[in-house]
N, C-alpha and C positions, 0 to 999 in steps of 0.2 A: 443428635437431632438431624433427621433427614429434611432437607428441603424438598418442597413439591416443584422442582425444576428439572426438566428433561432436555438433554442436549441431543440434537438429532443431526446426523451428517449424512448428506445424500450424495450417493455415487462417488464417494471418496476414491480418488484414483491412486495416491500414494499411501501405502500402509503406515508409514512413519508419521503421517499426519493423524491418523486415528490414535496411535500411541500418544503423540504429543497433546491431542485433546484430552485424552484419558488423564494424563498427568496433570494438566491445568485444572480439570474438573476436581481432581483428588485435593489439590491445593485449595480450591474453594468450598470443599466440603459437598460436592455434587456427586451423586451416585448413579443417576439414570442415563444411561447411553443407548441410543438407538441408532443403528446403521441401516440406511435405506441402500440396497443394492451395492454393497461395497465391492470395488473391482478386485481387490486382493485382501481377504480377511477369513479366517485368522492368518496372520503372517508373522514370521519372526521379527521383522523390523518393527512391527507395530508393538510387540512386546518389549523389544530392546529400547525403544523410545519412551515407553510408558513408565520406566523407573518403578516406584512403589505402587503404581496404579494398575498392575496387571490383573488385580481382582475386578476392576471395572471392565476390562476387556473380556474377562471370563464370563461376566454376567451381562455383557452387551446383548441386546435384543436386536436380531437381524430380521428385517421385514422387506417386502417387495415393492412397497409404494409409500409415498409421502402421506396419502391418506390414512394408510394403516397406522404410520408412525404418530400421527397427531390426531386420531379419531376422538380420543377422549379429552383433549386439551381444552382449556377454557380461553386461553390467550396464547397466540403464536407470534413470536417475533423472529424475523428471519434477517440475515445478512449474507452478502456475497461480495466477493472480490471482482466480480465481472458485471458488465452491463447487462441487464435483463430487459426482455421485451414485454414482460408482464407488468401492467400497470396496477400497482398496488399503492395505498397511502404510505407515504414516507414521513417518518418522525425523526426529530432529532434524538440524540441520546437522552436528553433532559425530558422531552416529551415521552419517549418510551418508558423511562423510569417512572414517570407520574402515572402512566396508563397500567404499568404493571402492578404497581402499589395498590391502585384503586380496583 
């Protein structure tokens, strides 16, 4: 069963992070990986970190803009480890889960 969930990574600097994301996706049964302007991809380190998820890297879609990556999405949920200047609605994990289910 394929879930209708897409993981989008934007301007990923370290190729190992792409591989680690693919490995985590595989563990959760996710298959759609989209990379927006990755700095270094494809890269050996991404494949080394992917483990058994190299098929996700082989099938990853590389695009040039976030708009292109999410153009056909009905709900977009974003996270970041950095403080951002863009003001968007912030939801708790519980609120986000309820929104995604509805």
